[in-house]
C-alpha positions in Angstrom: 67.3 88.5 51.7 68.5 89.8 55.1 68.8 93.8 55.4 72.5 93.8 56.6 73.0 98.0 56.4 76.6 98.6 57.1 79.4 100.3 55.1 82.2 97.9 53.2 85.1 99.1 51.6 85.0 98.0 48.0 87.9 97.6 45.3 85.8 98.3 41.8 86.6 99.6 38.2 85.2 102.8 37.0 84.8 102.6 33.0 84.1 105.0 30.2 80.3 106.2 30.7 80.4 106.7 34.5 80.1 102.1 34.3 81.0 101.0 38.0 82.0 97.5 38.2 82.6 95.4 42.3 85.1 93.9 41.8 85.5 93.1 45.7 84.4 94.0 48.7 85.6 93.2 52.5 82.9 92.9 54.7 83.5 91.3 58.4 87.2 91.3 57.8 86.5 88.8 55.1 87.7 89.8 51.7 84.4 89.0 49.0 85.6 88.5 45.5 82.6 89.2 43.5 82.6 86.6 40.4 79.4 88.2 38.4 77.2 91.4 38.6 73.6 89.7 38.2 71.7 93.0 38.1 72.6 96.5 38.6 70.3 100.0 38.6 70.1 103.2 39.7 67.7 105.9 41.7 67.7 109.1 43.1 68.0 110.0 47.4 66.7 113.4 46.9 69.2 114.7 44.8 71.8 111.9 45.1 72.6 109.0 43.1 72.7 105.7 44.3 73.8 103.0 42.0 72.9 99.8 43.4 74.8 96.3 41.9 73.4 92.4 43.1 76.4 90.4 43.1 77.5 86.7 44.0 80.6 85.2 44.6 79.3 81.8 43.8 77.5 80.8 46.9 76.0 84.3 48.2 74.0 86.8 46.5 75.0 90.8 48.1 73.4 93.6 47.5 76.2 97.0 47.4 75.0 100.5 46.7 77.1 103.1 46.3 76.5 107.2 47.0 77.7 109.3 44.6 77.9 112.7 47.1 79.6 110.8 49.8 81.7 108.4 47.6 80.3 105.4 50.5 79.7 101.9 49.9 77.1 99.9 51.6 76.0 96.2 51.9 72.2 96.5 52.0 71.2 92.8 52.2 72.7 89.5 51.8 70.9 85.8 50.2 72.8 82.7 51.3 71.4 80.6 48.1 70.9 76.9 48.9 
């Protein structure tokens, strides 16, 4: 996977029980539709909870993270599937 580490704009749904699901995001002037969330996990950065999502558009796998304190999304990594 290639490390990116850039802030991105994300459209997400927030459901019961603090369920977060990325729906689409904008990166390098492209809007990428999330076809599937393949894996999700949480970790802590100090006292801040970070939510991580491995998502795919059907061709590429992206790792997105959501910072619960700053409310910012970051595109952490990208892996093109061959």
